[in-house]
N, C-alpha and C positions, 0 to 999 in steps of 0.2 A: 325328826324335829329339833335336830342340832342345827345350829348356823356357823357359818364360817365367819370368824373374826375380822381377818383381813386377808384377802386372797394372797397378796404379796408374801404374807407372814406364814400362814398356815400350810398353804400348798407345798411349799418345798419340804416341809416337815412330815405331814400326815398324808398327803397324796403324791408325793414324789416317785417319779419313775426313775429307776437307776440309769445313771449316764454310761454307756457302754463304749465310750469313744477310745478307751484303750491308753489310760493314762491319766495321771492327777493334774488337775489344773494348779496353775500358779495363784497365790492369792489374788483377790480381786485388783487390789491396789497395785500390785505387781504388773498386771496387764495393762492397766492405764499408763504406767511409766514406761514399759516396753514399747507400746504403740507411739507413745509421744516421742521417744529417743530415735525410733526409726523414722518418724515423719519429719523430726526438726531440721535436718539438713535441706530438705526440700520445701520448706515453708514459703509460701507466696508473702509478698508483702501485704496483700489484702486478705490474710489467713482471718477466718471466722470460726468460732468454736462454741460450743455450748455443753453444759454437763450439769449433773446433779449428783448429790451423794445423800443417801438416806440410811440413818443409822437407826435401829430398833432393838431395844432390850425387850424381850418377850418372856411373859411368865405365864405358866398354866399348871394348875392344880386340879385333880379329879377325885372324887371320892366314891368308890363303889364298895358296898357291904362294909362299910366302915374301914375300909382299906384307902389309905391315900397315896396318890401318886403325884409326883412334881416334875415340873420341866421348867428350866430357865436358860434361855439362849441369847446371844447377841447376833443379830443380822446386820448384814451391810449390803446395800443395793448400790450399784454405781451404773451411771450412763454417762456417756461421753460422744460427742460429734464434732466434726471439723469439715470444713469446705475450703475450696480452693488451696490445695495442698500441693504447691508447685505448679499445679495446671488449673487452669480455671474451670470450675464446677467439678473437679475431682474431690469426692467427699469420703469420710471414713465415720464409722459408727461402731460403738463398742457397748454392751451391757453385760452385767453379771452380778452374781449375788453369792455371798458367803455366809456361813453360820458357824459359829462355836457355842459348845454346850458347856454351860457351867454347872447345871444340875440337871440329870437326866436319869428319872426313876420311871418312867412310862414302859420302858421294855428292858428288863435285865439282861435280855439276851443281846441287846445292841451295844457293842463296844466301841462304836464310833464316837469321836469327841467333837466332830463337826462335818461340814460339808461344803461344797461349792459347786457353782455351775456357771459355765459361761454361755449366755443366753444368745449373743450376737456378736461378731467381729468380722466386718466387711467392708471393702471399698466399694464405691460407686462413683458412676460418671454418667452425665447426661447433657446433650448439647442445648444450645440456647433456648430453641424452641421446644424442647421435651419431645422431639420426634424419636429419638433413641435414648434409652435408659438401660444401663446394665449395671449389675453388682456381682461381685465374687467373694465368697467367704460363707460365714456361718450367719443365717438370719432366718426370721419367721416368714414363710412363704403363705402368702393368702390369695390363692387363685382358684376360682370356681369352687369345687368341692373339697379343695385342699387347704388345710391350716396345719401345716407342719414345719418344725425346725429342720434346716437342711444344710448341710454342708456342702457348697456347690456354686452354680450360677444361676442368675435370675435376669432376664431380658424382657425389654417391652418395646415394642415398635408401633408407632402410629403415624404412618406417612401421609394420611389424609385425616383431617380434623373428625374425630369421633369414631374413627374405624382404625382397628389395630390388632395386634396380637401381643399376648404375654406368654412366657414359658419358662420353665425351670427345669434343672436336673442336677442330680448329686445324691448324696448318701444321707438318710435320716438321721438325725441326731440320736434318736431313742429307738432301741432294738426291742422287739417283744420278745425274742426267744434267746438272747445273749449278746455275744459279740457281734459287731457289725460286719465282719466278713461276709460278702455275698449279698449285702443289703444295698439297693438303690432305688431310686424313684426319679420319674420323670413325668411331665405333662404340659399342657398349654390351655389358652382359651383365646377364641376369636370373638371380637364384639364389634358392634356397629350401632350407631344411634344417631339421635339429634339431641344433644343436651342443651337444655336440662329436662326436655320432655320425655324422651325415651332412650333406652339403651338396652340391647339384647344380646346375650353371650352363648356360645358352645363350648364346653370344656370336655377335656379328657385327661386322665391320669393313671399311671400304672405304679405299683410298689411290689418289690420283692424283698423276702425274708430268706436268708441263708440259700439263695438261689431259687427259692420256690416262691410261685405267685402268691402274693398277700392280698392285693386289692386291685381291680380293674374297674375304674370308674368313667362314666362318660354322663353328660346331661346339659341342661341349659338353664338360664336364669332371664329374668325380664324385670326391668324397673321402668315404671310408667307414670309420668306426671303430666296428665294431659290438660288439666286445669289446676288453678291455685288451691282448690278444696278437695281435691281427689288425689290419693296415692294409690298405686297398685304395684305390688313387689311379690316376686316368687321366684321358685326354683325347683327343679326336679332332677335327681341324679339317681343312675341305676348301677349296680354292681354285677358285672357279668359273672363273677365267681359264686355268687349268692343267687343270681338270676332273679333280682328283686329291686325294686325301687326303694332304695334304703334311706333316702333323705329327700322328702318333699315337703314344700312349704308355699303357702299363699297368703298373702295379706293384703287386706284392703282397710285404707283410713279415709274417712269422710268428716269432712268439717262443713256442715250445713250452713253454720252461723260462725260468727267470730269466736264465741266462747264455748262451742259444743264440740266435742271430738267423740267419733263413734269408730271402733276397731273391730274387726272380725279377722280371725286367722284360722287356718287349717295346717296342721303338721303331722308328718308321718315320719317315724324314726325307726331304724333297725340298729340298735346298739352294737349288736355283734358284728356287724360290717364296719362300723366305725373302728372297733378294737382289730379288725383284720384276721385273716385266716391263722396266722401265726401267734395269735394271743391265746394263753390258756384260759383267760377269763372270758372269751367270747362264748364259750359254752354255757356260762352262769346268765348270760344276758337274756332279757326279754325277747322273743323273736320280733315282734313289732309293737310299737306305741303310736296310737292315734290321738291327737289332741286337736279339740275344737275350742277355741277362745273367743269370746265376745266380751267387750269393754265399752263403756260409756263414762264420759267425763264432761261435767258442766260446771263452769264458774260464773256465779250470779254476781252482777255489780263489782267484779273483780275482788271481791272480798270471800264469798262463800263458795267453797269446792265441794261439789257432790260427785260421787263415783259409784258405779255398778259394775260387777263382774261375773261372768259365768264360764266356767271350763268344763269340758267333759272328756274324759280319758277313756280309751278303749285298749285294752291288753289281749295279746293272743292267749297267753297262759296265766291270766289273773283276773280278778273280778274288775268290771268298770268301775269309774269312780266319777263323781261330779262334785265341783267346788264353786260355791256361789256366795255372793255377800255385796256389801256396800259400805261406803265410806262417807265421812262428813268432815270438811277441814274449813278453817278459817285462815285467810292470808293477810298479811300487813306489812307495812314498810315500803320504802319509796319504789322499789321494784316488785314488791308482793312476793318476795322470796321467803320472809319469815312465815312459819305456819305452824298449827297445831292440828292433828288430824287423828280420828278416831275411827276404826274399821271393825265390823263384825262379819265373819264369814263361817261357812259350814262345809265340811267335806262328808259326803255320803259314800260309803262302800257297804258290800253285802256282809262282810265279816265284821268290820269295826270303822266308826267314824269319828269325827270330832269337831267340836265348835271353837273356833279361834277369834279372840279379842285382841286388837292391837291398837296401841297409841303411839303416836309419833310427835316429836318437837323439834323445831328448828328455829333459833334465834341468832341473828347477827347483832350483837350489841354495838360493834364498831366496826370500821374497815379491817381491823386487825384482831377481831376476837369473836368466835362463834360458840355456841353451845348446841349438841344433838343429843337427844334422848329417845331410846326406842324400846318399847316393851311389847311382848307377844305372849299370851296366855292360851294354853290348849286345855280343853276339857274333853277327854275320851269318853265315848259311848260305853266301853267295857274295859276293865282295868287290864293293863299288862304288867306282869310281874308284881301284882299288888299294889300298883300305882295307877291313879286314873287321871293325873294331869301333868302338864309340863309348863316351864316358863322360860323365856330367854329375854334378858334385860341388858341393853347397851347404853353407855354414856360415853361422850366424847367433848373435850374441850379442845379447841383448836385456836392457835395463836400465829399470827403473821407478822413477824418483828420488822421485816423490810423485805424488799424485793428478793433477796438472796435467801433469807431464812425463815422456815416454818416450822412450827413443832405442834404435834397432835398427841394428846393424852387420851388413851381409850381403856376402858374396863367393861368386862362381860360377866354376867352370872346366869348360869343355866341348870335348870333341874329337868329330869326326864326319867320315864320307867327305865332306860337302860343304864342310870348311874343315879347317885344319889345328889351329887352338886358338880358344877363344874365352874371353875374361877379362872379368868384370864385377865391379862393386863399387858399393855405396852406403852412405850414413849416412841413416838415416831419424829425424828428430826431431820429435816431435809435442807441441804445447802445448794442453792443454784448459782452456777457461774456462766459467764461469757453470755453471747446473743442469745436470746430465746425465738428467733424467728428462722432458726435452722430447724427444718421439720424432717422427722423420719419419713422415709418414702412410704406412700400409702398403697403399695400393692404388694 
């Protein structure tokens, strides 16, 4: 029942996978300076660049059995991109984050005073018609079943409109078993279609840990938009090492009238295959998870939003579960973006279920100021550790001073059977510079 406060903040601290690249990264600001100094002599007269810097002081305190634990850190996220570096359409991208711990009482065994990670650092070139697109360096590769940070090369070739191939090869940034010696991965995807109506693809990928096979994946995907009110999307990927379809997904979206949306989705996952053969944690994962989701949303008179949802979960080694409920909301404002919404949901399981009541509020008072409130209350059928309820409450204030400077203030309070209370707070200050029309590659 715990909720993540901010993916970019909590993930590096509480869910971080260790970087095994064999060396300490320079501070994030140092990488930006280094890349700029290297590129500066070859800058073209029509150089374009864009970047942003996000600074986040983050505070977290947890109370368990009258014992308090505190954590205070300063996070810095940096993104930078430039194009036409000496050669037309030669581009460069960089992103990374760093953290310094001011107070760290969560884990007495942890002697680290901070951390840093280089997320991406690569150069890219593409021709004028985007027939050929290549990048070299560290980047997130999202091709078919692969979503992995890789130090290597990524290629895309589309000699005929809507028909082409994508490929990658290199060393994964994260290792499941230690150092990256003997780790490698490669794969590709062939696609063909008639955009924007249909696209189909076939993918295959292989990964190795310490010279041993870790993942061997192949499968296909389909995106179909035959008419304006119908969307069909799906994929199915098979892992040869597990001899199983480890990721299968099919989604159907229908809009029979303008303000009514119907969604149906089936998903089958094998978490252990996602982790790979080399992961110690793969043995603790569910064998498979099957999820069937149905959802309906209707907006009456552009003011009243009605929603209904039903989800069914089936586990190989746990009891099945059902989650269902509905919501009622009111929309207002020139673009109907301001809203207040109340939802009531129920989770049924054989061993223990709960009722969930959620309230959400969003109001933009001016072009430069908005407020978000979100509260969720859980009532368990049976108590856990002597506690029968939980609560998550979040409040945020957002300020947009100008095109370059944004500020977000967020606080969260949580209670749960697993801890007495959890209080979190952060300030998020983002500074944007350069042109905003330089986009990160989308493959």
